[in-house]
Biopython code that builds the backbone (N, CA, C, O; Angstrom):
import numpy as np
from Bio.PDB.StructureBuilder import StructureBuilder

atoms = [
    (1, "MET", "N", (14.730, -3.856, 12.212)),
    (1, "MET", "CA", (14.401, -5.244, 12.428)),
    (1, "MET", "C", (13.035, -5.360, 13.097)),
    (1, "MET", "O", (12.817, -6.177, 13.992)),
    (2, "LEU", "N", (12.155, -4.535, 12.641)),
    (2, "LEU", "CA", (10.838, -4.464, 13.242)),
    (2, "LEU", "C", (10.087, -5.784, 13.144)),
    (2, "LEU", "O", (9.412, -6.179, 14.094)),
    (3, "GLY", "N", (10.192, -6.472, 12.008)),
    (3, "GLY", "CA", (9.433, -7.698, 11.818)),
    (3, "GLY", "C", (10.135, -8.950, 12.295)),
    (3, "GLY", "O", (9.611, -10.051, 12.129)),
    (4, "ILE", "N", (11.313, -8.804, 12.887)),
    (4, "ILE", "CA", (12.069, -9.972, 13.327)),
    (4, "ILE", "C", (12.201, -9.939, 14.842)),
    (4, "ILE", "O", (13.043, -9.210, 15.366)),
    (5, "PRO", "N", (11.388, -10.711, 15.558)),
    (5, "PRO", "CA", (11.462, -10.671, 17.023)),
    (5, "PRO", "C", (12.660, -11.414, 17.601)),
    (5, "PRO", "O", (12.862, -11.398, 18.815)),
    (6, "THR", "N", (13.446, -12.056, 16.768)),
    (6, "THR", "CA", (14.561, -12.856, 17.260)),
    (6, "THR", "C", (15.556, -12.041, 18.066)),
    (6, "THR", "O", (16.012, -12.498, 19.114)),
    (7, "GLY", "N", (15.904, -10.846, 17.607)),
    (7, "GLY", "CA", (16.900, -10.030, 18.292)),
    (7, "GLY", "C", (16.559, -9.745, 19.742)),
    (7, "GLY", "O", (17.301, -10.161, 20.632)),
    (8, "PRO", "N", (15.440, -9.035, 20.016)),
    (8, "PRO", "CA", (15.098, -8.727, 21.404)),
    (8, "PRO", "C", (14.876, -9.953, 22.278)),
    (8, "PRO", "O", (15.298, -9.974, 23.434)),
    (9, "ILE", "N", (14.226, -10.965, 21.743)),
    (9, "ILE", "CA", (13.989, -12.175, 22.523)),
    (9, "ILE", "C", (15.305, -12.859, 22.860)),
    (9, "ILE", "O", (15.497, -13.317, 23.987)),
    (10, "THR", "N", (16.202, -12.931, 21.900)),
    (10, "THR", "CA", (17.506, -13.544, 22.119)),
    (10, "THR", "C", (18.309, -12.764, 23.149)),
    (10, "THR", "O", (18.931, -13.355, 24.031)),
    (11, "VAL", "N", (18.298, -11.449, 23.042)),
    (11, "VAL", "CA", (19.044, -10.617, 23.988)),
    (11, "VAL", "C", (18.537, -10.838, 25.405)),
    (11, "VAL", "O", (19.331, -11.051, 26.321)),
    (12, "ILE", "N", (17.243, -10.792, 25.593)),
    (12, "ILE", "CA", (16.675, -10.981, 26.935)),
    (12, "ILE", "C", (17.029, -12.358, 27.475)),
    (12, "ILE", "O", (17.394, -12.488, 28.643)),
    (13, "TYR", "N", (16.928, -13.386, 26.643)),
    (13, "TYR", "CA", (17.257, -14.744, 27.084)),
    (13, "TYR", "C", (18.737, -14.879, 27.442)),
    (13, "TYR", "O", (19.076, -15.422, 28.493)),
    (14, "LEU", "N", (19.608, -14.390, 26.577)),
    (14, "LEU", "CA", (21.041, -14.553, 26.810)),
    (14, "LEU", "C", (21.552, -13.709, 27.968)),
    (14, "LEU", "O", (22.464, -14.133, 28.678)),
    (15, "ILE", "N", (20.998, -12.549, 28.172)),
    (15, "ILE", "CA", (21.430, -11.700, 29.277)),
    (15, "ILE", "C", (21.185, -12.404, 30.616)),
    (15, "ILE", "O", (21.928, -12.194, 31.575)),
    (16, "SER", "N", (20.159, -13.224, 30.679)),
    (16, "SER", "CA", (19.855, -13.908, 31.938)),
    (16, "SER", "C", (20.758, -15.123, 32.182)),
    (16, "SER", "O", (20.721, -15.702, 33.268)),
    (17, "GLY", "N", (21.560, -15.515, 31.199)),
    (17, "GLY", "CA", (22.424, -16.688, 31.354)),
    (17, "GLY", "C", (23.703, -16.389, 32.115)),
    (17, "GLY", "O", (23.973, -15.247, 32.487)),
    (18, "LYS", "N", (24.487, -17.439, 32.341)),
    (18, "LYS", "CA", (25.723, -17.302, 33.113)),
    (18, "LYS", "C", (26.980, -17.400, 32.254)),
    (18, "LYS", "O", (28.083, -17.545, 32.782)),
    (19, "GLU", "N", (26.822, -17.323, 30.944)),
    (19, "GLU", "CA", (27.973, -17.375, 30.052)),
    (19, "GLU", "C", (28.789, -16.093, 30.195)),
    (19, "GLU", "O", (28.269, -15.072, 30.643)),
    (20, "PRO", "N", (30.069, -16.145, 29.814)),
    (20, "PRO", "CA", (30.870, -14.921, 29.828)),
    (20, "PRO", "C", (30.298, -13.877, 28.862)),
    (20, "PRO", "O", (29.665, -14.222, 27.864)),
    (21, "ILE", "N", (30.526, -12.615, 29.170)),
    (21, "ILE", "CA", (29.953, -11.509, 28.398)),
    (21, "ILE", "C", (30.353, -11.577, 26.925)),
    (21, "ILE", "O", (29.528, -11.319, 26.048)),
    (22, "LYS", "N", (31.605, -11.920, 26.649)),
    (22, "LYS", "CA", (32.062, -11.982, 25.258)),
    (22, "LYS", "C", (31.284, -13.023, 24.462)),
    (22, "LYS", "O", (30.953, -12.805, 23.297)),
    (23, "ILE", "N", (30.999, -14.137, 25.087)),
    (23, "ILE", "CA", (30.244, -15.201, 24.412)),
    (23, "ILE", "C", (28.811, -14.747, 24.167)),
    (23, "ILE", "O", (28.260, -14.983, 23.092)),
    (24, "LYS", "N", (28.205, -14.098, 25.157)),
    (24, "LYS", "CA", (26.833, -13.602, 24.991)),
    (24, "LYS", "C", (26.744, -12.645, 23.810)),
    (24, "LYS", "O", (25.848, -12.747, 22.972)),
    (25, "ARG", "N", (27.685, -11.717, 23.764)),
    (25, "ARG", "CA", (27.657, -10.723, 22.701)),
    (25, "ARG", "C", (27.864, -11.362, 21.332)),
    (25, "ARG", "O", (27.196, -10.993, 20.366)),
    (26, "ALA", "N", (28.775, -12.305, 21.246)),
    (26, "ALA", "CA", (29.032, -12.979, 19.971)),
    (26, "ALA", "C", (27.805, -13.760, 19.507)),
    (26, "ALA", "O", (27.461, -13.733, 18.325)),
    (27, "ILE", "N", (27.154, -14.445, 20.418)),
    (27, "ILE", "CA", (25.958, -15.223, 20.067)),
    (27, "ILE", "C", (24.848, -14.292, 19.586)),
    (27, "ILE", "O", (24.179, -14.581, 18.594)),
    (28, "ILE", "N", (24.652, -13.177, 20.288)),
    (28, "ILE", "CA", (23.620, -12.220, 19.890)),
    (28, "ILE", "C", (23.888, -11.706, 18.480)),
    (28, "ILE", "O", (22.978, -11.654, 17.653)),
    (29, "ILE", "N", (25.129, -11.327, 18.206)),
    (29, "ILE", "CA", (25.480, -10.787, 16.889)),
    (29, "ILE", "C", (25.250, -11.818, 15.794)),
    (29, "ILE", "O", (24.672, -11.499, 14.756)),
    (30, "VAL", "N", (25.693, -13.045, 16.013)),
    (30, "VAL", "CA", (25.557, -14.089, 14.997)),
    (30, "VAL", "C", (24.083, -14.410, 14.730)),
    (30, "VAL", "O", (23.676, -14.523, 13.574)),
    (31, "ILE", "N", (23.300, -14.553, 15.768)),
    (31, "ILE", "CA", (21.881, -14.894, 15.590)),
    (31, "ILE", "C", (21.138, -13.787, 14.848)),
    (31, "ILE", "O", (20.357, -14.060, 13.936)),
    (32, "VAL", "N", (21.382, -12.546, 15.237)),
    (32, "VAL", "CA", (20.693, -11.435, 14.584)),
    (32, "VAL", "C", (21.123, -11.316, 13.119)),
    (32, "VAL", "O", (20.283, -11.092, 12.248)),
    (33, "LEU", "N", (22.407, -11.463, 12.843)),
    (33, "LEU", "CA", (22.882, -11.373, 11.460)),
    (33, "LEU", "C", (22.301, -12.484, 10.585)),
    (33, "LEU", "O", (21.855, -12.225, 9.467)),
    (34, "ILE", "N", (22.307, -13.695, 11.080)),
    (34, "ILE", "CA", (21.767, -14.821, 10.295)),
    (34, "ILE", "C", (20.270, -14.632, 10.050)),
    (34, "ILE", "O", (19.788, -14.837, 8.936)),
    (35, "THR", "N", (19.547, -14.244, 11.085)),
    (35, "THR", "CA", (18.107, -14.060, 10.942)),
    (35, "THR", "C", (17.787, -12.926, 9.967)),
    (35, "THR", "O", (16.917, -13.067, 9.108)),
    (36, "ALA", "N", (18.493, -11.807, 10.104)),
    (36, "ALA", "CA", (18.251, -10.673, 9.208)),
    (36, "ALA", "C", (18.595, -11.028, 7.765)),
    (36, "ALA", "O", (17.853, -10.683, 6.845)),
    (37, "ALA", "N", (19.715, -11.715, 7.564)),
    (37, "ALA", "CA", (20.111, -12.105, 6.208)),
    (37, "ALA", "C", (19.072, -13.039, 5.585)),
    (37, "ALA", "O", (18.698, -12.870, 4.424)),
    (38, "ALA", "N", (18.612, -14.014, 6.350)),
    (38, "ALA", "CA", (17.600, -14.943, 5.845)),
    (38, "ALA", "C", (16.301, -14.208, 5.512)),
    (38, "ALA", "O", (15.651, -14.501, 4.508)),
    (39, "PHE", "N", (15.939, -13.270, 6.350)),
    (39, "PHE", "CA", (14.719, -12.491, 6.147)),
    (39, "PHE", "C", (14.816, -11.654, 4.867)),
    (39, "PHE", "O", (13.883, -11.628, 4.064)),
    (40, "ILE", "N", (15.947, -10.974, 4.684)),
    (40, "ILE", "CA", (16.137, -10.122, 3.505)),
    (40, "ILE", "C", (16.187, -10.954, 2.222)),
    (40, "ILE", "O", (15.589, -10.579, 1.214)),
    (41, "VAL", "N", (16.899, -12.080, 2.261)),
    (41, "VAL", "CA", (16.984, -12.944, 1.079)),
    (41, "VAL", "C", (15.596, -13.474, 0.709)),
    (41, "VAL", "O", (15.243, -13.521, -0.470)),
    (42, "THR", "N", (14.824, -13.866, 1.697)),
    (42, "THR", "CA", (13.482, -14.376, 1.439)),
    (42, "THR", "C", (12.587, -13.294, 0.823)),
    (42, "THR", "O", (11.865, -13.548, -0.142)),
    (43, "LEU", "N", (12.644, -12.099, 1.388)),
    (43, "LEU", "CA", (11.840, -11.004, 0.830)),
    (43, "LEU", "C", (12.269, -10.673, -0.600)),
    (43, "LEU", "O", (11.419, -10.470, -1.468)),
    (44, "ALA", "N", (13.560, -10.617, -0.850)),
    (44, "ALA", "CA", (14.056, -10.305, -2.190)),
    (44, "ALA", "C", (13.652, -11.404, -3.179)),
    (44, "ALA", "O", (13.267, -11.111, -4.311)),
    (45, "PHE", "N", (13.737, -12.650, -2.755)),
    (45, "PHE", "CA", (13.372, -13.773, -3.612)),
    (45, "PHE", "C", (11.909, -13.695, -4.047)),
    (45, "PHE", "O", (11.569, -14.065, -5.170)),
    (46, "HIS", "N", (11.054, -13.216, -3.159)),
    (46, "HIS", "CA", (9.622, -13.120, -3.456)),
    (46, "HIS", "C", (9.208, -11.720, -3.929)),
    (46, "HIS", "O", (8.018, -11.407, -3.960)),
    (47, "ASN", "N", (10.174, -10.884, -4.294)),
    (47, "ASN", "CA", (9.903, -9.514, -4.762)),
    (47, "ASN", "C", (9.007, -8.727, -3.803)),
    (47, "ASN", "O", (8.052, -8.080, -4.233)),
    (48, "GLN", "N", (9.310, -8.783, -2.526)),
    (48, "GLN", "CA", (8.493, -8.123, -1.523)),
    (48, "GLN", "C", (9.177, -6.915, -0.888)),
    (48, "GLN", "O", (8.682, -6.387, 0.108)),
    (49, "ILE", "N", (10.287, -6.474, -1.434)),
    (49, "ILE", "CA", (10.980, -5.306, -0.882)),
    (49, "ILE", "C", (10.503, -4.072, -1.636)),
    (49, "ILE", "O", (10.732, -3.931, -2.837)),
    (50, "SER", "N", (9.835, -3.182, -0.909)),
    (50, "SER", "CA", (9.258, -1.988, -1.528)),
    (50, "SER", "C", (10.206, -0.797, -1.395)),
    (50, "SER", "O", (11.206, -0.842, -0.679)),
    (51, "THR", "N", (9.859, 0.253, -2.103)),
    (51, "THR", "CA", (10.616, 1.502, -2.013)),
    (51, "THR", "C", (10.522, 2.076, -0.604)),
    (51, "THR", "O", (11.500, 2.605, -0.077)),
    (52, "GLN", "N", (9.358, 1.972, -0.003)),
    (52, "GLN", "CA", (9.165, 2.470, 1.367)),
    (52, "GLN", "C", (10.070, 1.708, 2.337)),
    (52, "GLN", "O", (10.671, 2.314, 3.224)),
    (53, "ALA", "N", (10.172, 0.404, 2.181)),
    (53, "ALA", "CA", (11.028, -0.389, 3.063)),
    (53, "ALA", "C", (12.491, 0.005, 2.893)),
    (53, "ALA", "O", (13.223, 0.110, 3.878)),
    (54, "LEU", "N", (12.916, 0.221, 1.674)),
    (54, "LEU", "CA", (14.298, 0.655, 1.447)),
    (54, "LEU", "C", (14.550, 2.036, 2.050)),
    (54, "LEU", "O", (15.611, 2.277, 2.625)),
    (55, "PHE", "N", (13.587, 2.933, 1.920)),
    (55, "PHE", "CA", (13.709, 4.270, 2.498)),
    (55, "PHE", "C", (13.837, 4.196, 4.015)),
    (55, "PHE", "O", (14.720, 4.827, 4.596)),
    (56, "LEU", "N", (12.957, 3.427, 4.657)),
    (56, "LEU", "CA", (13.022, 3.292, 6.106)),
    (56, "LEU", "C", (14.325, 2.633, 6.550)),
    (56, "LEU", "O", (14.866, 2.980, 7.600)),
    (57, "SER", "N", (14.828, 1.695, 5.767)),
    (57, "SER", "CA", (16.109, 1.062, 6.087)),
    (57, "SER", "C", (17.235, 2.078, 6.061)),
    (57, "SER", "O", (18.096, 2.082, 6.941)),
    (58, "LEU", "N", (17.229, 2.936, 5.057)),
    (58, "LEU", "CA", (18.259, 3.970, 4.972)),
    (58, "LEU", "C", (18.156, 4.971, 6.123)),
    (58, "LEU", "O", (19.173, 5.459, 6.617)),
    (59, "VAL", "N", (16.942, 5.273, 6.546)),
    (59, "VAL", "CA", (16.747, 6.208, 7.655)),
    (59, "VAL", "C", (17.199, 5.585, 8.976)),
    (59, "VAL", "O", (17.806, 6.262, 9.807)),
    (60, "LEU", "N", (16.907, 4.309, 9.170)),
    (60, "LEU", "CA", (17.201, 3.658, 10.449)),
    (60, "LEU", "C", (18.644, 3.176, 10.590)),
    (60, "LEU", "O", (19.140, 3.046, 11.709)),
    (61, "THR", "N", (19.316, 2.911, 9.488)),
    (61, "THR", "CA", (20.660, 2.339, 9.547)),
    (61, "THR", "C", (21.647, 3.174, 10.368)),
    (61, "THR", "O", (22.358, 2.603, 11.194)),
    (62, "PRO", "N", (21.724, 4.478, 10.186)),
    (62, "PRO", "CA", (22.689, 5.241, 11.002)),
    (62, "PRO", "C", (22.414, 5.142, 12.507)),
    (62, "PRO", "O", (23.351, 5.045, 13.299)),
    (63, "SER", "N", (21.144, 5.165, 12.905)),
    (63, "SER", "CA", (20.840, 5.072, 14.338)),
    (63, "SER", "C", (21.163, 3.685, 14.884)),
    (63, "SER", "O", (21.569, 3.557, 16.039)),
    (64, "ILE", "N", (20.991, 2.658, 14.081)),
    (64, "ILE", "CA", (21.328, 1.304, 14.529)),
    (64, "ILE", "C", (22.837, 1.156, 14.686)),
    (64, "ILE", "O", (23.305, 0.548, 15.649)),
    (65, "ILE", "N", (23.598, 1.707, 13.748)),
    (65, "ILE", "CA", (25.056, 1.645, 13.842)),
    (65, "ILE", "C", (25.530, 2.436, 15.060)),
    (65, "ILE", "O", (26.371, 1.956, 15.819)),
    (66, "LEU", "N", (25.001, 3.635, 15.251)),
    (66, "LEU", "CA", (25.366, 4.441, 16.411)),
    (66, "LEU", "C", (25.003, 3.715, 17.703)),
    (66, "LEU", "O", (25.778, 3.708, 18.659)),
    (67, "GLY", "N", (23.835, 3.112, 17.723)),
    (67, "GLY", "CA", (23.412, 2.351, 18.895)),
    (67, "GLY", "C", (24.343, 1.188, 19.208)),
    (67, "GLY", "O", (24.564, 0.860, 20.373)),
    (68, "SER", "N", (24.881, 0.571, 18.178)),
    (68, "SER", "CA", (25.820, -0.533, 18.390)),
    (68, "SER", "C", (27.093, -0.055, 19.075)),
    (68, "SER", "O", (27.613, -0.714, 19.976)),
    (69, "PHE", "N", (27.589, 1.100, 18.635)),
    (69, "PHE", "CA", (28.794, 1.644, 19.275)),
    (69, "PHE", "C", (28.519, 2.067, 20.718)),
    (69, "PHE", "O", (29.354, 1.858, 21.598)),
    (70, "ILE", "N", (27.361, 2.656, 20.956)),
    (70, "ILE", "CA", (26.996, 3.059, 22.319)),
    (70, "ILE", "C", (26.853, 1.818, 23.204)),
    (70, "ILE", "O", (27.311, 1.806, 24.347)),
    (71, "GLU", "N", (26.219, 0.786, 22.670)),
    (71, "GLU", "CA", (26.043, -0.455, 23.429)),
    (71, "GLU", "C", (27.389, -1.077, 23.769)),
    (71, "GLU", "O", (27.591, -1.565, 24.881)),
    (72, "LYS", "N", (28.297, -1.059, 22.824)),
    (72, "LYS", "CA", (29.625, -1.617, 23.075)),
    (72, "LYS", "C", (30.319, -0.872, 24.203)),
    (72, "LYS", "O", (30.951, -1.484, 25.064)),
    (73, "TYR", "N", (30.199, 0.443, 24.197)),
    (73, "TYR", "CA", (30.803, 1.268, 25.237)),
    (73, "TYR", "C", (30.229, 0.912, 26.607)),
    (73, "TYR", "O", (30.982, 0.691, 27.555)),
    (74, "PHE", "N", (28.889, 0.857, 26.718)),
    (74, "PHE", "CA", (28.254, 0.567, 27.995)),
    (74, "PHE", "C", (28.432, -0.885, 28.426)),
    (74, "PHE", "O", (28.532, -1.174, 29.619)),
    (75, "PHE", "N", (28.471, -1.785, 27.472)),
    (75, "PHE", "CA", (28.619, -3.208, 27.796)),
    (75, "PHE", "C", (29.923, -3.451, 28.548)),
    (75, "PHE", "O", (29.975, -4.285, 29.452)),
    (76, "LYS", "N", (30.966, -2.730, 28.180)),
    (76, "LYS", "CA", (32.266, -2.894, 28.827)),
    (76, "LYS", "C", (32.327, -2.229, 30.196)),
    (76, "LYS", "O", (33.119, -2.644, 31.042)),
    (77, "ARG", "N", (31.516, -1.213, 30.432)),
    (77, "ARG", "CA", (31.658, -0.402, 31.628)),
    (77, "ARG", "C", (30.609, -0.644, 32.707)),
    (77, "ARG", "O", (30.852, -0.321, 33.870)),
    (78, "LEU", "N", (29.475, -1.190, 32.367)),
    (78, "LEU", "CA", (28.408, -1.385, 33.343)),
    (78, "LEU", "C", (28.452, -2.784, 33.953)),
    (78, "LEU", "O", (28.888, -3.746, 33.320)),
    (79, "LEU", "N", (27.996, -2.866, 35.177)),
    (79, "LEU", "CA", (27.784, -4.174, 35.780)),
    (79, "LEU", "C", (26.663, -4.870, 35.020)),
    (79, "LEU", "O", (25.790, -4.211, 34.455)),
    (80, "ILE", "N", (26.684, -6.174, 35.007)),
    (80, "ILE", "CA", (25.683, -6.911, 34.228)),
    (80, "ILE", "C", (24.264, -6.618, 34.720)),
    (80, "ILE", "O", (23.332, -6.595, 33.917)),
    (81, "SER", "N", (24.085, -6.395, 36.016)),
    (81, "SER", "CA", (22.741, -6.082, 36.523)),
    (81, "SER", "C", (22.257, -4.742, 35.973)),
    (81, "SER", "O", (21.083, -4.609, 35.626)),
    (82, "TRP", "N", (23.147, -3.742, 35.889)),
    (82, "TRP", "CA", (22.779, -2.460, 35.308)),
    (82, "TRP", "C", (22.536, -2.598, 33.814)),
    (82, "TRP", "O", (21.645, -1.956, 33.258)),
    (83, "PHE", "N", (23.329, -3.431, 33.174)),
    (83, "PHE", "CA", (23.170, -3.625, 31.741)),
    (83, "PHE", "C", (21.803, -4.227, 31.429)),
    (83, "PHE", "O", (21.180, -3.869, 30.430)),
    (84, "ASN", "N", (21.333, -5.145, 32.283)),
    (84, "ASN", "CA", (20.004, -5.725, 32.095)),
    (84, "ASN", "C", (18.936, -4.640, 32.067)),
    (84, "ASN", "O", (18.066, -4.646, 31.197)),
    (85, "TYR", "N", (18.998, -3.706, 33.017)),
    (85, "TYR", "CA", (18.025, -2.618, 33.054)),
    (85, "TYR", "C", (18.151, -1.725, 31.823)),
    (85, "TYR", "O", (17.147, -1.296, 31.255)),
    (86, "CYS", "N", (19.380, -1.451, 31.417)),
    (86, "CYS", "CA", (19.603, -0.609, 30.238)),
    (86, "CYS", "C", (19.048, -1.269, 28.980)),
    (86, "CYS", "O", (18.428, -0.601, 28.152)),
    (87, "VAL", "N", (19.265, -2.569, 28.832)),
    (87, "VAL", "CA", (18.765, -3.285, 27.656)),
    (87, "VAL", "C", (17.243, -3.229, 27.606)),
    (87, "VAL", "O", (16.663, -2.975, 26.550)),
    (88, "LYS", "N", (16.607, -3.463, 28.728)),
    (88, "LYS", "CA", (15.141, -3.413, 28.754)),
    (88, "LYS", "C", (14.625, -2.018, 28.427)),
    (88, "LYS", "O", (13.658, -1.865, 27.680)),
    (89, "PHE", "N", (15.273, -1.002, 28.988)),
    (89, "PHE", "CA", (14.875, 0.375, 28.698)),
    (89, "PHE", "C", (15.053, 0.692, 27.214)),
    (89, "PHE", "O", (14.171, 1.288, 26.595)),
    (90, "LEU", "N", (16.184, 0.298, 26.648)),
    (90, "LEU", "CA", (16.451, 0.575, 25.235)),
    (90, "LEU", "C", (15.504, -0.180, 24.311)),
    (90, "LEU", "O", (15.135, 0.331, 23.253)),
    (91, "LEU", "N", (15.108, -1.388, 24.697)),
    (91, "LEU", "CA", (14.136, -2.125, 23.878)),
    (91, "LEU", "C", (12.792, -1.398, 23.851)),
    (91, "LEU", "O", (12.139, -1.326, 22.810)),
    (92, "ILE", "N", (12.387, -0.866, 24.988)),
    (92, "ILE", "CA", (11.140, -0.094, 25.042)),
    (92, "ILE", "C", (11.275, 1.171, 24.202)),
    (92, "ILE", "O", (10.377, 1.517, 23.434)),
    (93, "LEU", "N", (12.408, 1.857, 24.355)),
    (93, "LEU", "CA", (12.664, 3.078, 23.583)),
    (93, "LEU", "C", (12.694, 2.783, 22.085)),
    (93, "LEU", "O", (12.179, 3.564, 21.284)),
    (94, "LYS", "N", (13.299, 1.657, 21.709)),
    (94, "LYS", "CA", (13.362, 1.265, 20.302)),
    (94, "LYS", "C", (11.957, 1.016, 19.750)),
    (94, "LYS", "O", (11.645, 1.418, 18.629)),
    (95, "GLY", "N", (11.125, 0.363, 20.530)),
    (95, "GLY", "CA", (9.748, 0.121, 20.099)),
    (95, "GLY", "C", (8.982, 1.414, 19.877)),
    (95, "GLY", "O", (8.255, 1.553, 18.893)),
    (96, "ILE", "N", (9.147, 2.361, 20.795)),
    (96, "ILE", "CA", (8.484, 3.664, 20.648)),
    (96, "ILE", "C", (9.002, 4.383, 19.409)),
    (96, "ILE", "O", (8.223, 4.975, 18.662)),
    (97, "ALA", "N", (10.320, 4.334, 19.187)),
    (97, "ALA", "CA", (10.904, 4.991, 18.017)),
    (97, "ALA", "C", (10.389, 4.368, 16.723)),
    (97, "ALA", "O", (10.082, 5.088, 15.772)),
    (98, "PHE", "N", (10.289, 3.037, 16.674)),
    (98, "PHE", "CA", (9.784, 2.376, 15.472)),
    (98, "PHE", "C", (8.332, 2.760, 15.203)),
    (98, "PHE", "O", (7.951, 2.990, 14.055)),
    (99, "ILE", "N", (7.533, 2.830, 16.245)),
    (99, "ILE", "CA", (6.136, 3.232, 16.062)),
    (99, "ILE", "C", (6.069, 4.654, 15.516)),
    (99, "ILE", "O", (5.286, 4.940, 14.611)),
    (100, "ALA", "N", (6.893, 5.545, 16.069)),
    (100, "ALA", "CA", (6.908, 6.935, 15.597)),
    (100, "ALA", "C", (7.368, 7.008, 14.145)),
    (100, "ALA", "O", (6.777, 7.736, 13.348)),
    (101, "ILE", "N", (8.410, 6.266, 13.793)),
    (101, "ILE", "CA", (8.920, 6.298, 12.424)),
    (101, "ILE", "C", (7.908, 5.706, 11.453)),
    (101, "ILE", "O", (7.707, 6.238, 10.361)),
    (102, "LEU", "N", (7.281, 4.626, 11.840)),
    (102, "LEU", "CA", (6.275, 4.028, 10.959)),
    (102, "LEU", "C", (5.080, 4.950, 10.781)),
    (102, "LEU", "O", (4.529, 5.050, 9.685)),
    (103, "THR", "N", (4.678, 5.622, 11.848)),
    (103, "THR", "CA", (3.570, 6.572, 11.753)),
    (103, "THR", "C", (3.950, 7.720, 10.831)),
    (103, "THR", "O", (3.160, 8.127, 9.979)),
    (104, "LEU", "N", (5.160, 8.242, 11.003)),
    (104, "LEU", "CA", (5.640, 9.320, 10.133)),
    (104, "LEU", "C", (5.786, 8.818, 8.698)),
    (104, "LEU", "O", (5.400, 9.508, 7.755)),
    (105, "GLY", "N", (6.339, 7.630, 8.536)),
    (105, "GLY", "CA", (6.521, 7.064, 7.202)),
    (105, "GLY", "C", (5.194, 6.851, 6.493)),
    (105, "GLY", "O", (5.079, 7.129, 5.299)),
    (106, "ASN", "N", (4.193, 6.363, 7.212)),
    (106, "ASN", "CA", (2.887, 6.141, 6.595)),
    (106, "ASN", "C", (2.234, 7.465, 6.224)),
    (106, "ASN", "O", (1.545, 7.538, 5.206)),
    (107, "SER", "N", (2.429, 8.513, 7.018)),
    (107, "SER", "CA", (1.817, 9.784, 6.679)),
    (107, "SER", "C", (2.509, 10.432, 5.474)),
    (107, "SER", "O", (1.893, 11.216, 4.752)),
    (108, "LEU", "N", (3.790, 10.104, 5.258)),
    (108, "LEU", "CA", (4.504, 10.644, 4.093)),
    (108, "LEU", "C", (3.999, 10.023, 2.799)),
    (108, "LEU", "O", (4.039, 10.664, 1.749)),
    (109, "TYR", "N", (3.525, 8.788, 2.861)),
    (109, "TYR", "CA", (3.122, 8.077, 1.642)),
    (109, "TYR", "C", (1.627, 8.102, 1.397)),
    (109, "TYR", "O", (1.152, 7.485, 0.443)),
    (110, "LEU", "N", (0.873, 8.798, 2.234)),
    (110, "LEU", "CA", (-0.589, 8.857, 2.030)),
    (110, "LEU", "C", (-0.980, 9.934, 1.077)),
    (110, "LEU", "O", (-2.166, 10.113, 0.800)),
]
sb = StructureBuilder()
sb.init_structure("model")
sb.init_model(0)
sb.init_chain("A")
sb.init_seg("    ")
for serial, (resi, resn, name, xyz) in enumerate(atoms, 1):
    if name == "N":
        sb.init_residue(resn, " ", resi, " ")
    sb.init_atom(name, np.array(xyz, "f"), 0.0, 1.0, " ", f" {name:<3s}", serial, name[0])
structure = sb.get_structure()
């Protein structure tokens, strides 16, 4: 979801709220799913999905799924203040990983 800033921005905003944890998580999931679906449909409609994009999606999907399970585990066990720090750290780590993957991906196609 490199080109969709909705996920990280939404997570940071919702984590700072006072809603119950279950509601926060549900809202985050729904917003990210709707945004991603709209983004993919729009790209497909305009024939803008390349082979490279599909390849990177296949490479990233397992780590995103694994990350979701890890997040679920920690979300239930950490205090919300600790979870805030973990989310910020993981967002930074995710950004670094995306830069590394894009750099590697671009060097594979040159």
